[in-house]
NUDO-104674 format. One record per residue (C-alpha): residue number from 1; residue in one letter; x, y, z. Coordinates in steps of 0.001 Angstrom, whole numbers, plus 524288, in hexadecimal, padded with zeros to 5 digits. Layout:
# residues N
+-----+---------+-------+-------+-------+
| num | residuo |    px |    py |    pz |
+-----+---------+-------+-------+-------+
| NUM |       a |     X |     Y |     Z |
...
+-----+---------+-------+-------+-------+
***
This chain:
# residues 103
+-----+---------+-------+-------+-------+
| num | residuo |    px |    py |    pz |
+-----+---------+-------+-------+-------+
|   1 |       x | C83E4 | CA513 | EB3AC |
|   2 |       x | C86E7 | C9790 | EAEA8 |
|   3 |       x | C7925 | C9487 | EA9E3 |
|   4 |       x | C7581 | C993E | E9C63 |
|   5 |       x | C6996 | CA19C | E99C2 |
|   6 |       x | C6218 | C9D3B | E8DBE |
|   7 |       x | C5906 | CA4D4 | E84D8 |
|   8 |       x | C4C4C | CA143 | E8B90 |
|   9 |       x | C51A1 | CA4FB | E98DE |
|  10 |       x | C56A6 | CB200 | E93A2 |
|  11 |       x | C4962 | CB482 | E8D82 |
|  12 |       x | C430B | CB1BE | E9A9E |
|  13 |       x | C4C24 | CBAD9 | EA1E8 |
|  14 |       x | C4A95 | CC5F1 | E981B |
|  15 |       x | C3BCB | CC4B7 | E97B0 |
|  16 |       x | C3B7B | CC488 | EA68D |
|  17 |       x | C433F | CD129 | EA751 |
|  18 |       x | C3B42 | CD80E | E9CEC |
|  19 |       x | C2E88 | CD35F | EA2FD |
|  20 |       x | C318D | CDB71 | EAF2B |
|  21 |       x | C32DE | CE7EB | EA745 |
|  22 |       x | C3672 | CECA2 | E99BE |
|  23 |       x | C451F | CEE03 | E98EA |
|  24 |       x | C5092 | CEF42 | E8FA0 |
|  25 |       x | C5B6C | CE5EB | E8BCF |
|  26 |       x | C6668 | CEAE5 | E9460 |
|  27 |       x | C5D9F | CEA8B | EA063 |
|  28 |       x | C599C | CDC80 | E9D53 |
|  29 |       x | C67F8 | CD8CE | E9BF7 |
|  30 |       x | C6B48 | CDF99 | EA8CC |
|  31 |       x | C6088 | CD85C | EAFED |
|  32 |       x | C6479 | CCB3A | EAA2D |
|  33 |       x | C72B3 | CCD9B | EADC2 |
|  34 |       x | C6EE1 | CCDFF | EBC11 |
|  35 |       x | C6D24 | CBF40 | EBB17 |
|  36 |       x | C7371 | CBAD7 | EAE4E |
|  37 |       x | C7F3E | CBD8E | EA611 |
|  38 |       x | C790B | CC30C | E99C7 |
|  39 |       x | C7D03 | CCD22 | E8FC3 |
|  40 |       x | C74DC | CD6A2 | E8804 |
|  41 |       x | C78F2 | CCF5B | E7BB4 |
|  42 |       x | C723D | CC342 | E813E |
|  43 |       x | C6612 | CCAA4 | E8539 |
|  44 |       x | C62A3 | CD1F0 | E78C7 |
|  45 |       x | C604D | CC5BD | E7075 |
|  46 |       x | C570F | CC106 | E7B35 |
|  47 |       x | C4FB7 | CCDEC | E7ACF |
|  48 |       x | C4EBC | CCD57 | E6BF1 |
|  49 |       x | C49C7 | CBF56 | E6C59 |
|  50 |       x | C3F8A | CC29D | E769F |
|  51 |       x | C3B3F | CCE3C | E6E89 |
|  52 |       x | C3A94 | CC5EA | E6230 |
|  53 |       x | C3268 | CBBDB | E69A3 |
|  54 |       x | C291C | CC6E2 | E6DD4 |
|  55 |       x | C2C75 | CC50C | E7C3B |
|  56 |       x | C3239 | CD2AE | E7D3C |
|  57 |       x | C2F3F | CDF68 | E7682 |
|  58 |       x | C3837 | CEB0F | E75A5 |
|  59 |       x | C36A9 | CF9A2 | E7636 |
|  60 |       x | C4023 | D04F5 | E76CE |
|  61 |       x | C4057 | D0F23 | E8174 |
|  62 |       x | C48D0 | D1B3D | E8210 |
|  63 |       x | C5360 | D1B45 | E8C71 |
|  64 |       x | C5DDD | D25C8 | E8D8B |
|  65 |       x | C5B7F | D2A9B | E7FCB |
|  66 |       x | C5B80 | D1D57 | E7916 |
|  67 |       x | C5234 | D120F | E778B |
|  68 |       x | C5307 | D062F | E803D |
|  69 |       x | C4C79 | CF999 | E7BD4 |
|  70 |       x | C433C | CF3E8 | E85F2 |
|  71 |       x | C3D75 | CE652 | E8671 |
|  72 |       x | C2FB1 | CE302 | E8ADE |
|  73 |       x | C2A16 | CD569 | E8CDF |
|  74 |       x | C1E47 | CD1E2 | E847A |
|  75 |       x | C12C5 | CC93A | E87D4 |
|  76 |       x | C1944 | CBE67 | E8021 |
|  77 |       x | C25AD | CC0BD | E8801 |
|  78 |       x | C1E12 | CBFAC | E94BB |
|  79 |       x | C1840 | CB2B1 | E9061 |
|  80 |       x | C25AC | CADC3 | E8C5F |
|  81 |       x | C2B50 | CB20D | E9969 |
|  82 |       x | C20C5 | CAA9C | EA0CE |
|  83 |       x | C2428 | C9E6A | E98F0 |
|  84 |       x | C32A0 | CA052 | E9BE6 |
|  85 |       x | C2FD1 | CA22C | EAA5A |
|  86 |       x | C27B9 | C95D1 | EAAE0 |
|  87 |       x | C3226 | C8E18 | EA3B0 |
|  88 |       x | C3CC1 | C93CB | EAC5F |
|  89 |       x | C3586 | C8FF3 | EB8BE |
|  90 |       x | C3419 | C8203 | EB3D7 |
|  91 |       x | C421F | C8130 | EAED7 |
|  92 |       x | C4890 | C874B | EBACF |
|  93 |       x | C40AF | C7E9C | EC3DB |
|  94 |       x | C459B | C726C | EBCD5 |
|  95 |       x | C539F | C774B | EBD19 |
|  96 |       x | C5297 | C7AC5 | ECB8D |
|  97 |       x | C4D7C | C6D1E | ECE5A |
|  98 |       x | C5936 | C66FE | EC7AC |
|  99 |       x | C633D | C6FFA | ECDCE |
| 100 |       x | C5D52 | C6F0E | EDB53 |
| 101 |       x | C5A45 | C607B | ED9E9 |
| 102 |       x | C4C3D | C628B | EDE2B |
| 103 |       x | C45CA | C595B | ED4A8 |
+-----+---------+-------+-------+-------+
***
């Protein structure tokens, strides 16, 4: 992909994935990789930032004899995601108008 993905867009994508169901880092990375070129080393700082901003909370769950860290969206995260979605709709509409020359 030749277009860069910035922090706010990554936050939006991660919150959207976690909103569907609690999940763990590798699964989030796998889902993002279906559409974007992203590494786990890019994802984990995003997860930490969202946790620090109280948009995500974490809990551990045993899997195959070891703990796996899961992420859950918080109420604050849901509010932030709604803001991101609204902004994205507005932004993408403006970009589409320019690209498609439908002004």
